[in-house]
C-alpha positions in Angstrom: 93.5 67.8 153.9 93.1 65.1 151.2 91.6 61.9 152.4 93.0 60.2 149.3 96.5 60.4 150.9 95.6 57.9 153.7 95.7 54.7 151.6 98.9 55.8 149.9 100.5 56.6 153.3 99.6 53.1 154.5 101.2 51.6 151.4 104.3 53.7 151.9 104.5 52.5 155.5 104.5 48.9 154.3 107.1 49.5 151.6 110.8 48.7 152.2 113.4 51.4 152.4 114.7 50.4 148.9 111.2 50.6 147.5 110.8 54.0 149.0 114.1 55.2 147.6 113.2 53.9 144.2 109.9 55.7 144.3 111.4 59.0 145.4 114.1 58.8 142.7 111.6 58.0 140.0 109.3 60.8 141.0 112.2 63.3 141.3 111.9 63.9 145.0 114.7 66.0 146.5 116.5 64.4 149.4 116.2 67.6 151.4 112.5 67.9 151.0 110.8 69.0 154.2 108.4 66.1 154.8 108.0 65.2 158.4 106.1 61.9 158.1 104.6 59.5 155.5 101.4 61.4 155.5 103.3 64.4 154.2 104.9 62.2 151.6 101.6 60.7 150.4 99.9 64.1 150.2 102.8 65.6 148.2 103.0 62.7 145.8 99.3 63.0 145.1 99.4 66.8 144.5 98.1 67.6 141.0 101.4 69.2 140.1 103.4 66.2 141.3 101.1 63.8 139.4 101.5 66.1 136.3 105.2 65.7 136.5 105.0 62.0 136.8 102.8 61.3 133.8 105.4 62.4 131.1 107.8 59.8 132.6 105.5 56.9 131.5 106.3 54.8 128.5 103.6 54.2 125.8 102.6 50.9 127.3 102.5 52.3 130.9 100.4 55.3 129.8 97.9 53.0 128.0 97.7 50.8 131.0 97.0 53.8 133.3 94.2 54.9 131.0 92.8 51.4 131.1 93.0 51.4 134.9 91.1 54.7 135.2 88.5 53.2 132.9 88.2 50.2 135.2 89.8 47.8 132.8 92.9 47.0 134.9 96.5 47.9 134.3 97.6 44.5 132.9 101.4 43.8 132.9 102.2 47.4 133.9 100.4 47.3 137.2 103.5 46.7 139.3 105.4 49.6 137.7 102.5 52.0 138.1 102.1 51.0 141.7 105.8 51.5 142.3 105.3 55.0 140.9 102.5 55.6 143.4 100.0 56.1 140.6 98.0 53.0 141.4 96.9 51.5 144.6 98.1 47.9 145.4 94.7 46.6 144.2 95.3 48.2 140.8 92.8 51.0 141.1 94.1 54.6 140.5 94.3 57.2 143.3 91.5 59.8 142.7 94.0 62.6 141.9 95.6 60.4 139.2 92.2 59.6 137.7 91.4 63.3 137.5 94.8 64.0 135.8 94.3 61.2 133.3 90.7 61.8 132.5 91.4 64.3 129.8 94.1 62.2 128.1 93.5 59.8 125.3 94.9 56.3 125.3 98.2 56.1 123.4 98.1 53.8 120.4 100.3 50.6 120.6 103.8 51.1 119.4 104.8 49.8 116.0 106.6 46.5 116.6 107.5 45.9 112.9 111.1 44.9 112.8 113.5 47.4 111.2 114.3 46.2 107.6 117.9 45.2 106.9 120.0 47.7 105.0 121.0 47.0 101.4 124.7 46.6 100.6 125.0 50.1 99.2 123.1 51.7 102.1 125.2 49.7 104.6 128.4 50.8 103.0 127.3 54.4 103.4 126.4 53.8 107.1 129.8 52.2 107.7 131.5 55.3 106.2 129.4 57.5 108.5 130.4 55.4 111.5 134.1 55.6 110.5 133.9 59.4 110.1 132.2 59.8 113.4 134.9 57.8 115.2 137.6 59.8 113.5 136.2 63.3 114.1 135.4 62.4 117.7 139.1 61.4 118.1 140.1 64.8 116.7 137.8 66.6 119.2 139.2 64.6 122.1 142.8 65.2 121.1 142.0 69.0 121.0 140.2 68.9 124.3 143.1 66.9 125.9 145.5 69.8 125.1 143.1 72.6 125.8 139.8 71.7 127.6 136.7 73.1 125.9 134.6 75.8 127.6 131.0 74.7 128.3 127.9 76.7 128.6 125.5 76.4 131.5 123.4 73.8 129.6 126.5 71.7 128.9 126.9 72.7 125.2 130.3 73.7 123.8 130.6 77.5 123.8 130.2 79.5 120.6 133.8 80.8 120.8 135.1 77.2 121.1 133.1 76.1 118.1 134.4 79.0 116.1 138.0 77.8 116.8 137.0 74.2 115.9 135.5 75.5 112.7 138.8 77.2 111.8 140.4 73.8 112.2 138.0 72.3 109.6 135.5 70.6 111.9 131.8 70.7 111.2 130.3 73.0 114.0 126.9 71.3 113.8 128.3 67.9 114.7 130.3 69.1 117.7 127.6 68.9 120.4 126.2 65.5 119.2 129.7 64.0 119.2 130.6 65.5 122.6 127.3 63.9 123.9 128.5 60.5 122.6 131.9 61.0 124.3 130.1 61.8 127.6 127.9 58.7 127.3 131.0 56.6 126.8 132.9 58.2 129.7 135.6 59.5 127.3 135.0 63.0 128.5 133.6 64.6 131.6 132.4 68.1 132.5 134.5 69.7 135.3 134.2 73.3 136.4 132.5 74.3 133.2 135.2 72.7 131.1 135.1 69.6 129.0 138.0 67.4 129.9 139.1 64.1 128.6 139.3 61.1 130.9 141.8 58.3 131.5 139.5 56.0 129.5 139.9 58.3 126.5 143.7 57.8 126.6 143.2 54.1 125.9 140.3 54.7 123.5 142.4 57.1 121.3 145.0 54.4 120.8 142.6 51.6 120.0 141.7 50.4 116.4 138.7 52.0 114.7 136.4 48.9 115.3 137.2 48.9 119.1 136.5 52.6 119.2 133.2 52.1 117.5 132.3 49.2 119.7 132.7 51.2 122.9 130.7 54.2 121.6 127.9 52.0 120.3 127.7 49.9 123.5 127.6 53.0 125.6 124.9 54.5 123.3 122.8 51.3 123.8 123.3 51.2 127.5 122.3 54.8 128.1 119.2 54.9 126.0 116.1 56.3 127.7 113.8 53.7 129.4 111.1 54.0 126.8 113.5 52.9 124.0 114.9 49.9 125.7 113.5 46.4 124.9 113.0 43.6 127.4 116.1 41.9 126.1 118.3 44.9 126.9 118.5 46.2 123.4 116.2 48.7 121.8 112.7 48.7 120.2 112.3 49.3 116.4 113.5 52.7 115.5 110.1 53.6 113.8 108.6 53.5 117.3 111.1 55.9 118.9 109.1 59.1 118.3 106.1 57.6 120.2 107.9 56.0 123.2 106.8 58.6 125.7 103.5 60.0 124.4 102.8 62.3 127.3 106.1 64.0 127.4 106.0 67.2 125.3 109.8 67.4 125.1 110.1 63.8 123.9 109.9 64.4 120.1 113.1 66.5 120.3 114.8 63.9 122.5 113.8 61.1 120.2 115.3 63.0 117.3 118.6 63.4 119.2 118.7 59.7 119.9 118.0 58.8 116.3 120.7 61.2 115.2 123.2 59.6 117.5 122.3 56.2 116.2 122.8 57.5 112.6 126.2 58.9 113.5 127.3 55.5 114.8 126.0 53.7 111.7 123.4 51.8 113.8 120.6 53.2 111.7 121.1 54.0 108.0 119.9 57.1 106.2 116.8 55.4 104.9 115.9 54.0 108.4 117.1 50.5 107.7 119.5 48.5 110.0 123.0 47.4 109.0 124.1 43.9 110.0 126.5 45.1 112.7 123.6 46.7 114.7 121.8 43.4 115.1 123.7 42.2 118.2 123.4 45.4 120.0 119.7 45.7 119.2 119.1 42.3 120.7 121.0 43.2 123.9 124.1 41.2 123.1 127.7 42.4 123.0 128.8 44.5 120.0 130.0 42.5 117.0 131.8 44.9 114.6 133.0 42.2 112.2 130.5 43.3 109.5 131.5 46.9 109.9 135.2 46.0 109.8 134.9 44.5 106.4 133.6 47.8 105.0 136.2 50.1 106.7 139.4 51.2 104.9 142.5 49.2 106.0 144.6 51.0 108.6 148.3 51.5 107.6 151.4 51.5 109.8 153.8 53.3 107.4 154.1 56.9 106.2 156.1 58.9 103.6 158.4 61.6 105.0 159.1 64.3 102.5 161.8 67.0 102.1 159.2 69.8 102.6 158.8 68.8 106.3 155.5 67.0 105.7 154.4 63.4 106.2 151.8 61.5 104.1 149.9 58.5 105.4 148.7 56.5 102.3 145.6 55.4 104.3 144.1 55.8 107.7 147.1 55.6 110.1 146.8 53.2 113.0 145.4 55.2 115.9 148.3 54.6 118.3 150.8 55.8 115.6 148.5 58.7 114.7 148.3 59.9 118.3 152.1 59.9 118.7 152.8 61.4 115.3 150.4 64.3 116.2 152.6 65.1 119.2 155.4 65.8 116.7 153.5 67.3 113.8 150.4 69.2 113.0 147.9 67.3 110.9 146.9 69.4 107.9 144.3 67.2 106.3 142.3 64.1 107.2 141.0 61.8 104.5 141.9 58.4 103.1 145.4 59.9 102.9 146.3 62.2 105.7 149.1 64.8 105.7 151.1 66.1 108.6 153.5 69.1 108.9 156.5 69.3 111.1 157.4 72.8 112.5 159.8 74.0 115.1 156.8 74.6 117.4 155.3 71.1 116.9 158.7 69.4 117.5 159.3 71.6 120.6 155.9 70.4 121.9 157.1 66.8 121.6 160.1 67.6 123.6 157.9 69.2 126.3 155.8 66.1 126.3 158.8 63.9 127.2 160.3 63.0 123.8 164.0 63.5 123.1 166.1 63.5 119.9 166.8 59.8 119.9 163.2 58.7 120.6 161.8 61.0 117.9 164.3 59.7 115.2 163.7 56.1 116.3 160.0 56.5 116.0 160.0 58.2 112.6 162.6 55.9 111.2 160.5 52.9 112.3 157.4 54.0 110.4 158.9 55.9 107.4 159.0 54.3 104.0 161.4 56.9 102.8 163.8 57.3 105.6 164.3 60.6 107.5 164.9 63.5 105.1 167.8 65.7 105.9 165.6 68.9 106.6 163.6 67.0 109.1 166.6 65.5 110.8 168.1 69.0 111.0 164.9 70.4 112.5 164.8 67.8 115.2 168.5 68.3 116.0 168.2 72.1 116.2 165.1 71.8 118.4 167.0 69.4 120.7 169.8 71.9 121.0 167.5 74.7 122.0 165.3 72.6 124.3 166.2 73.1 127.9 168.0 76.4 127.5 165.5 77.8 130.0 165.2 75.9 133.2 162.4 76.5 135.7 163.0 75.4 139.3 162.1 76.3 142.8 164.6 78.1 145.1 165.0 76.0 148.2 165.8 79.0 150.4 163.1 81.4 149.4 160.5 79.1 147.9 160.2 81.4 144.9 160.3 80.1 141.3 163.6 80.6 139.6 164.2 80.9 135.8 167.7 80.3 134.7 169.5 80.1 131.3 173.0 79.6 129.9 172.0 82.2 127.3 171.9 85.7 129.0 170.2 87.1 125.9 167.2 84.9 126.6 167.0 86.1 130.2 167.1 89.7 129.0 164.3 89.0 126.5 162.1 87.3 129.1 162.6 90.2 131.5 161.2 92.7 129.1 158.6 90.5 127.3 155.3 92.2 127.8 153.4 88.8 127.5 155.2 87.7 130.6 154.6 90.8 132.6 151.9 89.2 134.8 154.5 86.8 136.2 156.4 89.7 137.8 159.8 88.4 136.9 162.7 90.1 138.7 166.4 89.8 138.2 168.4 87.9 140.9 172.0 86.7 140.7 172.1 85.8 137.1 168.5 84.5 137.0 164.9 85.7 137.2 162.6 84.9 140.1 158.9 85.3 140.9 156.5 84.4 143.6 154.2 82.8 140.9 154.1 79.0 141.0 156.6 76.8 139.1 154.0 75.2 136.8 152.3 78.5 135.9 155.7 80.1 135.0 156.7 77.0 132.9 153.5 77.0 130.9 153.6 80.8 130.4 157.1 80.5 129.0 156.1 77.6 126.8 153.2 79.5 125.4 155.5 82.4 124.7 157.7 79.9 122.8 160.7 80.0 125.0 162.6 76.6 125.2 161.6 76.0 128.9 162.0 72.8 130.9 160.9 72.0 134.4 163.6 70.7 136.8 163.1 69.3 140.3 165.1 70.1 143.5 167.8 67.7 142.4 168.2 69.4 139.1 166.6 66.5 137.1 164.3 67.4 134.2 160.7 66.5 134.9 157.7 66.2 132.5 154.3 67.6 133.4 151.0 67.2 131.7 149.3 70.5 131.4 145.8 69.1 131.7 145.9 65.8 133.4 143.2 63.3 132.4 140.1 63.4 134.5 138.2 60.6 136.0 134.6 60.3 134.9 132.4 60.7 137.9 129.5 58.2 138.1 126.1 59.8 138.0 125.3 60.8 141.6 122.5 58.8 143.1 120.4 60.8 145.6 120.8 59.7 149.2 117.4 59.2 150.6 118.6 57.5 153.8 118.2 60.5 156.1 114.8 61.4 154.6 113.5 57.8 155.0 114.8 57.6 158.5 113.0 60.7 159.4 109.7 59.5 157.9 110.1 56.1 159.7 110.8 57.8 163.0 107.4 59.6 162.9 105.6 56.5 161.6 104.4 55.3 165.1 102.5 52.1 165.9 99.0 53.5 165.6 98.4 54.9 162.1 94.7 55.6 162.7 95.5 57.8 165.7 98.2 59.6 163.8 96.0 60.2 160.9 93.2 61.5 163.2 95.6 63.9 164.9 96.7 65.1 161.5 93.1 65.7 160.3 92.3 67.6 163.5 95.4 69.8 163.3 94.5 70.7 159.7 90.9 71.5 160.6 92.0 73.8 163.4 94.4 75.7 161.1 91.7 76.1 158.5 89.0 76.9 161.1 86.9 74.2 159.4 83.7 72.7 160.4 84.0 69.1 161.5 81.5 66.3 161.8 83.0 64.5 164.8 81.9 61.0 165.9 82.5 60.7 169.7 82.5 57.4 171.6 80.3 57.6 174.8 80.9 55.7 178.1 78.1 53.3 177.4 79.7 52.2 174.1 77.4 54.2 171.9 78.5 57.0 169.6 77.3 60.5 169.0 77.8 62.9 166.1 78.6 66.5 166.7 79.0 69.4 164.3 82.0 71.5 165.6 83.7 74.6 164.4 87.2 73.6 165.4 89.0 76.3 167.3 91.9 74.7 169.1 93.9 71.5 169.7 96.2 70.8 172.7 96.8 68.6 175.7 95.1 65.8 173.9 91.8 67.7 173.6 89.9 69.3 170.7 88.1 72.5 171.3 85.2 73.9 169.2 81.8 75.5 169.1 78.9 73.0 168.8 76.8 74.3 166.0 73.6 72.6 167.2 73.7 73.7 170.8 75.7 76.9 170.2 78.1 76.1 173.1 81.9 75.6 173.4 82.9 72.0 173.8 86.2 70.3 174.7 86.5 66.7 173.6 89.2 64.2 174.5 90.9 63.2 171.3 91.0 59.6 172.6 87.2 59.6 172.5 87.0 60.7 168.9 86.3 57.8 166.6 86.2 59.7 163.3 86.3 63.3 162.0 85.4 64.6 158.5 85.4 68.1 157.2 82.0 69.5 156.3 82.1 71.4 153.0 81.3 75.1 153.5 
């Protein structure tokens, strides 16, 4: 048993429950760890492996302060933090296992605090373009994930198959994971059941102006930076110091590069490492101020040109709210300063399935078109409206089975023999088709097979369903250390010295160690005995006296001290 654990156990006993929870969280302790008392906790926290896992967590200033403390020079301003991590004693001296772990490490150099230079006008313009592109492409990704959640790998990255599909849509595969990471940081998306799903927050974000979109992303980026990159004001330290922020963490260079790339994508750091004006407020810890960025972004437009070939041209970046709605009616073919959209029977049918009707579609298009509604487009909308609802999907009240009905018997015949619908098990029944498969599943299967299906409720009214409802971003789970702390407190006891002695004796018996025992005699004097510990029970220690070569049984209450004699 390590005698170094006793001072730490005493310190843990004096700490509040909140301080213990903070220590356990910082050191990565599992809430279900099998510790029985604070001595267990102290010994585990001072294990070389545990100390080795704690050192990479330190920032450059904390690591330097710990090296100074080991050298006897004190820990300076970082003393409180290092004590809270159980690396230093309250008096500022390191625990011996910590000294041993740090002895081979060099003192990190002070971080470069030189302010990041301001970006030139040309460089800032390029950074603004990068930020605008990032916001636009991320919106594209979220719109795709809203309709069909992305499959995620075990590590959280988007699957290769999903990236291949995104590549076919013209998205840069290399940018997908960094952009998804930004969405997760801003609570615009959340992983659920190995799928990337958009959140309710994303619905509002998608309809916000570009500057508001950027402000949320940039603020979330700043607020989720690793501890070593945060400044005292709540912003971030100079970007030149980021690679050295956690000098004892071997994985930090890669993480620092990821953080720098995210800052570059958001236009917070320019390509040459300089800082655009709109990054100043965030870097200081203030609220985002996108006014400087806004001046460099292209003006959003609220009108489009509708053409006879069933396409729409936006003469500039279309206002996001209009773009989102237009993309429920048409497929976007290109995204640039002037975006183009194409209307198809399938895309217009998708709009009807999402709750639009002929009147709402024509009113929307007429309100934003500079060229009116061309006859081919009006005909396409009217034709789709006539077909929409020909197939009605309901639930039979008597049997509880899903019923598929249509005024067109040819459609029913086609569905009955459609091989893509075979898994539904559709069977003919009184001028309709029925199945035991759920109503929603049948509806989406028919929609995917391009049948003009609608959902109807028990009263016969048409209902609109969202295929993949927006998820709610779950807050990061905070470990609950309450039961663990309660268990440790319950075993704390009023006499720490007696508890520690019992623990030392139990360990010695298990190890069959030789103990130097100091025993209190009736006359007040003490006597030292050299015992080979053989048993402990009933409040008595049994062992062979090495000097007299006899078995002795000593009351534990009479033992004043016990130390293990090295073999």
